[in-house]
C-alpha positions in Angstrom: 0.0 0.0 0.0 1.4 3.4 -0.9 0.3 5.1 2.4 2.3 2.5 4.4 5.4 3.0 2.2 5.2 6.8 2.7 4.8 6.3 6.5 7.7 4.0 6.6 9.9 6.5 4.7 8.8 9.3 7.1 9.6 7.1 10.1 13.3 7.3 9.2 13.2 11.1 8.9 15.2 12.8 11.8 13.1 15.0 14.1 15.0 18.1 13.1 14.1 17.5 9.4 10.4 17.4 10.3 10.6 21.1 11.2 11.7 22.0 7.7 10.4 21.6 4.1 9.3 19.3 2.7 8.1 17.8 5.9 7.0 21.0 7.8 3.4 21.0 8.7 1.1 24.0 8.0 1.4 26.9 10.5 -2.2 26.4 11.7 -1.5 22.8 12.6 1.6 23.8 14.7 0.3 26.8 16.4 -0.6 25.2 19.7 2.6 23.1 19.9 4.7 26.1 19.1 3.1 28.1 21.9 4.0 25.4 24.4 7.5 25.3 23.0 7.9 29.1 23.2 6.7 29.1 26.9 9.1 26.3 27.8 6.3 23.8 28.5 7.5 21.5 25.7 11.1 20.6 24.9 12.4 20.5 21.3 12.5 16.7 21.6 8.8 16.8 22.7 8.0 19.1 19.8 9.6 16.6 17.4 7.4 13.8 19.0 4.3 15.9 18.4 5.3 16.3 14.8 5.8 12.5 14.5 2.5 11.8 16.1 0.7 14.3 13.7 2.3 12.6 10.7 1.4 9.2 12.0 -2.3 10.2 12.5 -2.4 11.8 9.0 -0.9 8.6 7.5 -3.4 6.4 9.3 -6.2 8.6 8.1 -4.9 8.5 4.5 -4.1 12.3 4.4 -1.1 13.7 2.5 -0.3 16.0 5.4 -1.5 16.7 9.0 -4.0 19.4 9.5 -5.7 21.2 12.4 -9.2 20.1 13.2 
């Protein structure tokens, strides 16, 4: 399945790369996580985990990218 292949490829992407193109998520999808990061309530490592989780959910739902609900 194509979605599974893309998810597997994304799984090998370093967290720092997820913060930049082509993997960067739309600003609206990141707004809340960035606010926690800016206030020191979320570490950079935690932010990267949020990005990975967003991509995982998007992949499982068959979306090309994560988006804010």
